[in-house]
C-alpha positions as CSV (number, residue, x, y, z in Angstrom):
1,M,-3.3,28.1,-14.1
2,P,-4.2,25.0,-16.3
3,A,-0.6,24.5,-17.2
4,L,0.2,24.4,-13.3
5,I,-3.0,21.9,-12.8
6,D,-1.7,19.6,-15.9
7,S,1.8,19.5,-14.4
8,L,0.4,18.5,-11.1
9,I,-1.7,15.7,-12.6
10,I,1.6,14.2,-14.7
11,I,3.5,14.4,-11.4
12,L,0.8,12.7,-9.4
13,L,0.3,10.0,-12.2
14,A,4.3,9.5,-12.4
15,L,4.3,9.2,-8.6
16,G,1.5,6.5,-8.6
17,S,3.0,4.5,-11.4
18,L,6.4,4.7,-9.5
19,F,4.9,3.5,-6.4
20,S,2.9,0.8,-8.1
21,L,6.3,-0.5,-9.8
22,L,8.1,-0.5,-6.5
23,A,5.1,-2.4,-5.2
24,A,5.5,-5.1,-8.0
25,L,9.2,-5.2,-7.3
26,G,8.8,-5.5,-3.6
27,I,6.6,-8.5,-4.2
28,L,9.5,-10.1,-6.4
29,V,12.5,-9.2,-4.2
30,M,11.3,-9.5,-0.5
31,P,12.2,-13.0,0.9
32,D,9.1,-13.8,2.9
33,V,5.3,-13.3,3.0
34,Y,5.6,-10.6,5.6
35,G,8.2,-8.4,3.6
36,R,6.0,-9.0,0.5
37,M,2.9,-7.8,2.2
38,Q,4.6,-4.7,3.6
39,A,6.0,-3.7,0.4
40,A,2.7,-4.1,-1.5
41,S,0.5,-2.5,1.1
42,K,2.6,0.7,1.7
43,A,3.2,1.2,-2.2
44,V,-0.1,0.3,-3.5
45,T,-1.7,2.5,-1.0
46,F,0.5,5.7,-2.1
47,G,0.2,4.7,-5.7
48,T,-3.4,4.0,-6.1
49,T,-4.0,7.3,-3.9
50,S,-1.8,9.5,-6.2
51,I,-3.7,8.2,-9.3
52,V,-7.0,8.8,-7.5
53,L,-5.9,12.4,-6.7
54,A,-4.9,13.0,-10.2
55,A,-8.2,12.0,-11.5
56,A,-10.0,14.3,-8.9
57,L,-7.6,17.3,-10.3
58,H,-8.3,16.3,-14.0
59,F,-12.0,16.3,-13.7
60,Q,-12.5,19.1,-11.0
61,E,-16.2,18.4,-10.6
62,A,-17.5,18.7,-6.9
63,D,-19.0,15.0,-6.9
64,I,-16.1,13.2,-8.7
65,V,-13.6,15.0,-6.3
66,A,-15.7,14.1,-3.4
67,R,-15.7,10.4,-4.6
68,C,-12.1,10.5,-5.1
69,L,-11.4,11.7,-1.5
70,L,-13.7,8.9,-0.3
71,V,-11.8,6.4,-2.2
72,C,-8.4,7.8,-0.7
73,V,-9.9,7.5,2.7
74,F,-11.2,4.1,2.2
75,L,-7.8,3.0,0.9
76,F,-5.9,4.5,3.9
77,V,-8.2,2.7,6.4
78,T,-8.7,-0.7,4.9
79,I,-5.4,-1.6,3.3
80,P,-3.3,-1.5,6.5
81,V,-6.2,-3.4,8.3
82,A,-6.2,-5.9,5.7
83,S,-2.5,-6.4,5.6
84,H,-2.3,-6.7,9.3
85,L,-5.0,-9.5,9.3
86,V,-3.2,-11.4,6.5
87,A,0.1,-11.3,8.2
88,R,-1.4,-12.5,11.5
89,A,-3.3,-15.3,9.6
90,A,0.2,-16.3,7.9
91,Y,1.9,-16.1,11.4
92,R,-0.8,-18.4,12.9
93,A,-0.5,-20.7,9.8
94,R,3.3,-20.9,10.9
95,E,4.6,-19.3,7.5
96,P,8.2,-19.3,7.9
97,L,10.1,-16.2,8.7
98,A,13.0,-15.0,6.3
99,P,16.4,-16.5,7.4
100,E,17.7,-12.9,7.8
101,T,15.1,-12.4,10.9
102,S,17.0,-12.5,13.8
103,V,14.4,-11.4,16.4
104,D,10.7,-12.8,16.5
105,E,9.1,-10.3,19.0
106,L,5.5,-11.9,18.6
107,A,6.8,-15.3,19.8
108,E,7.8,-13.9,23.2
109,H,4.3,-12.6,23.7
110,T,2.0,-15.5,22.2
111,K,1.5,-19.1,23.2
112,D,0.9,-20.3,19.5
113,A,4.0,-18.9,18.2
114,P,5.7,-21.0,15.5
């Protein structure tokens, strides 16, 4: 059984590292602030959660597992909300969309569209 848990820890750490690497690449590759935020928020959420779950499996103590699960819940609640608020602030500050963007659906519904 410990070998199975160790293998699962290694897999979770590798997945977390991969998602974090993809977040960094997404920040470098995406053409505008909206794409960068989407890449960073999704990948960092899953990457950090995988690493925190690996820590919970490694220590296997009730209080540490509870804290790790609370951290995961906190990440899944706060990162999407923060990303949305930053995107909304960027849109209101008239941050330009990428040239590849063909439809601005928000402009059709708001009066303060860029």
